[in-house]
C-alpha positions, 0 to 999 in steps of 0.5 A, a space after each residue: 770785429 772784422 770777418 772772413 768771406 766766402 762764396 758757395 755756388 748753388 743750383 739757384 745762384 751764388 751764396 755769399 757768406 761771412 763769419 758773424 761779427 760782434 760788437 764789443 758793446 753788444 750792439 746789434 749788428 747789420 751787414 751790407 752786401 755789395 757786388 760790383 764790376 770793380 773794386 772801387 764799389 762806385 754806385 754805377 759799378 754795383 750789380 747787386 746790393 743788399 742793405 741791413 742784412 742780419 744773417 751771415 749769408 745771402 743767396 743771390 740768384 740771376 747774376 750774369 756771367 762774369 767776374 765780380 768784386 764783392 764785400 760786406 760792410 759791418 755796421 753797428 746799428 746803434 751808432 751810424 758812424 761805427 762800421 767795419 770792413 772785413 779782413 780782406 776788403 773785397 773778394 773776387 767771385 766768377 759766375 760761369 
């Protein structure tokens, strides 16, 4: 199921958060967090990526100052072709 996205600045970095998703067949869920310099999320534009995250939040330290696009891809880990994007396909975050 799709989720909502949010960020929270922390003293040690930026916390990326999203609602917990669920699978209608009760298969395990994992999330791929991607932070990029454009909403295309091309490999050359990624500044951070964490694959297979099982929590619904991740603290990312050390991102350089700037404005970034971020998203999570929700994966059904039992079926490689089953994935879902959030309600918003990406969100902006500005690192001071």
